N, C-alpha and C positions, 0 to 999 in steps of 0.2 A: 514346478515349472521354473526353469532357469532363465537367464537373461536372453538366450537365443530363442527360447520359446515365446517370450514376451515380444521380441522383435517380429517373429513370424506371425503372431496374433495381430500385432499392429498393422503389418503389411496386409493381412487378410481384411481387417476392418476398413482400412483405407481403400483397398483394391476393389471391393465389391461395388460401392457407389460409383467409383471411377469407371468401372467396367459397364455399369448400367448407362452412364452418360455416353460413353463411346458407342454402345449399341444403338442408342436413340439417334445419335448423329449419323451412323451408318444407315439406319433404316430410312431416315429422311432423305439422305443423298440417293439412296436406291429408288425411292418413289419419284424423285425428280428425273432420274435417268430413265425410268420406265415411261414417263410422260413424253420425254423427248423421243425415245425410241418408237413409241406408239404413233406419234405424229409423223415421224419419218417413214414408218412402215405404211401408213395410210397413203401418204403422198406417192410412194413407190408403187403401190397397188393401183392407184388411180392412173399413173403414167403408163404402167404396163397394160392396163385395160384400154387406154387410148391407142396404144401401139397395136394391140390385137385387133381393135376395131378398124384401124386404117389398113392393116394387112388383109383382113377379111374383105373389106370393101374393094381393095385393089384386086384381090383374087377373084371376086365375083365379077368385077368389071372386065377382067381379062377373059373369063369364061363366057361372058355375054358377047364379047366381040368375036370369039372364035367359034363358040357353039351355037347358042340360040337363046331366046328369052325364057325358055321353060326352066332352065336352071336358076335364072335370076329370081323367079317367084318364090323359091324356097328360102332365100336368105335375107331379102330385104322387104 
């Protein structure tokens, strides 16, 4: 093994632990991002559920005004 082989071996020996440290940092950052995304997703679902409820209530109220109370019993 010549001098260039020794340099390549040294790069590999130094590179493996460095790569492990970088992977750990990336995994930790990914977990933080997942927590933020999860909380944002939950909030979005809650808001959309509220909007759906308001739309259904408005739709049922309109049908009760125009039709009759028999359609109202099935929804509320």
